[in-house]
C-alpha positions in Angstrom: 0.0 0.0 0.1 2.6 2.6 1.0 4.8 1.6 -1.9 1.9 2.1 -4.3 1.3 5.7 -2.9 4.9 6.6 -3.2 5.3 5.4 -6.8 2.0 7.3 -7.5 3.5 10.4 -6.1 6.8 9.9 -7.5 5.5 9.1 -11.1 2.9 11.8 -11.1 5.4 14.4 -9.7 8.0 13.5 -12.6 5.3 13.5 -15.3 4.1 17.0 -13.8 7.4 18.4 -13.9 7.7 17.3 -17.4 4.5 18.8 -18.5 5.3 22.0 -16.5 8.7 22.3 -18.3 7.5 21.6 -21.8 3.7 23.1 -21.4 5.1 26.6 -20.1 2.9 29.2 -20.8 4.3 32.4 -22.3 1.8 34.5 -20.4 2.0 32.8 -17.0 -1.8 32.5 -16.8 -1.6 28.6 -16.5 -1.1 28.3 -12.7 -0.8 24.4 -12.8 1.8 24.2 -15.5 3.5 27.7 -15.6 6.6 26.4 -14.0 8.1 22.8 -13.5 7.6 23.0 -9.7 3.8 23.7 -10.0 3.7 21.0 -12.4 5.4 18.7 -10.2 3.1 19.4 -7.3 -0.1 19.1 -9.5 1.3 15.9 -10.9 2.3 14.5 -7.4 -1.4 15.3 -6.3 -2.9 13.5 -9.0 -0.6 10.5 -8.6 -1.6 10.6 -4.9 -5.3 10.5 -5.7 -4.9 7.8 -8.4 -3.0 5.7 -6.3 -5.8 5.8 -3.4 -8.5 5.2 -6.1 -7.0 2.1 -7.9 -6.6 -1.2 -6.4 
């Protein structure tokens, strides 16, 4: 259970950081992906939610 949660957070954070890096907004109006850090936080939260939902 703990390993699945950690994997969800790590994988989600990594994918979110990549999404934030390549999906930067020129205007900065996209708060979720405006920086790699914001994308990583968003991805980690989504990964955590998916880890809890899936069995």
